[in-house]
C-alpha positions in Angstrom: 0.0 0.0 0.0 1.0 3.6 -0.5 0.2 6.5 1.9 0.9 10.2 1.8 2.6 11.3 5.0 4.2 14.4 6.5 6.9 14.4 9.1 8.1 17.1 11.4 11.6 16.6 12.8 13.5 18.2 15.6 17.1 17.1 16.1 18.7 20.1 17.7 22.1 21.2 16.4 23.9 17.8 16.6 21.4 15.6 15.0 22.0 13.1 12.2 20.8 15.4 9.5 22.9 13.7 6.8 21.2 10.4 7.5 17.8 12.0 7.6 18.3 13.9 4.4 19.6 10.9 2.6 16.6 8.9 3.7 14.2 11.7 2.7 15.9 12.0 -0.7 15.4 8.2 -1.3 11.7 8.8 -0.5 11.6 11.7 -3.0 10.3 13.9 -0.2 9.2 17.5 -0.8 10.3 20.3 1.6 7.4 22.0 3.4 9.1 24.6 5.5 11.5 24.4 8.4 11.9 20.8 9.5 8.8 19.5 7.7 8.7 17.0 4.8 6.0 15.4 2.6 6.3 12.1 0.8 4.6 8.9 -0.2 5.5 5.9 1.9 5.0 2.3 0.7 4.2 -0.2 3.5 2.6 -3.6 3.9 0.2 -3.5 6.9 1.2 -1.0 9.7 2.3 2.3 8.4 3.5 3.7 11.8 5.6 0.6 12.8 7.1 0.2 9.3 7.9 3.8 8.8 9.6 3.9 12.3 11.6 0.8 11.5 12.7 2.1 8.1 13.8 5.5 9.3 15.5 4.0 12.4 17.5 1.7 10.2 18.8 4.8 8.3 19.1 7.6 10.9 21.0 7.6 14.2 18.9 9.1 16.9 20.0 10.5 20.2 18.1 11.6 23.4 15.9 14.5 22.6 15.5 13.9 18.9 11.9 13.9 17.8 9.9 13.0 14.7 6.1 13.6 14.4 4.2 11.7 11.8 1.0 13.0 10.2 -1.1 10.8 7.9 -4.7 10.0 7.1 -6.5 6.8 8.1 -9.9 5.3 7.6 -11.8 4.6 10.8 -15.5 3.7 11.1 -15.8 4.4 7.4 -14.5 8.0 7.8 -11.2 9.5 6.8 -9.3 10.9 9.8 -6.1 12.9 10.1 -3.8 11.2 12.6 -0.6 12.4 14.2 1.8 10.9 16.7 5.4 10.9 17.7 7.3 8.0 16.3 10.6 9.2 17.8 10.6 11.1 21.0 7.8 12.7 22.9 5.7 15.9 23.2 7.2 18.8 25.2 5.7 21.8 26.8 4.7 24.3 24.1 6.8 27.5 23.9 3.6 29.5 23.8 2.2 28.2 27.1 1.5 31.1 29.5 1.0 33.7 26.8 -2.9 33.7 26.8 -4.4 36.2 29.2 -6.0 34.8 32.3 -9.6 35.5 33.1 -9.2 38.4 35.5 -12.9 38.4 36.5 -12.6 35.4 38.8 -12.8 36.1 42.5 -10.2 34.5 44.7 -11.3 33.6 48.2 
């Protein structure tokens, strides 16, 4: 099967960019802005597991590296956009704390 996917990657300054870029080039990936790529991935049955295995065989990851995968999936007869980290985890967002607090709440 073939599936259109996007990945967002965050490797810091010492990440294995050469390995990632070589892997993305073999997938004929398109650049979509800073640290985002789009490509068609061919897999047998489990896109997430197979993509993670393929990229892990070609890129050396260190603590703190992250890859977020976005793709579409059919569930209950409906097409859904799905996203999850295949390498690393979610962190606190840099924008947390910028929204104004509701100042009309009484403290007691």
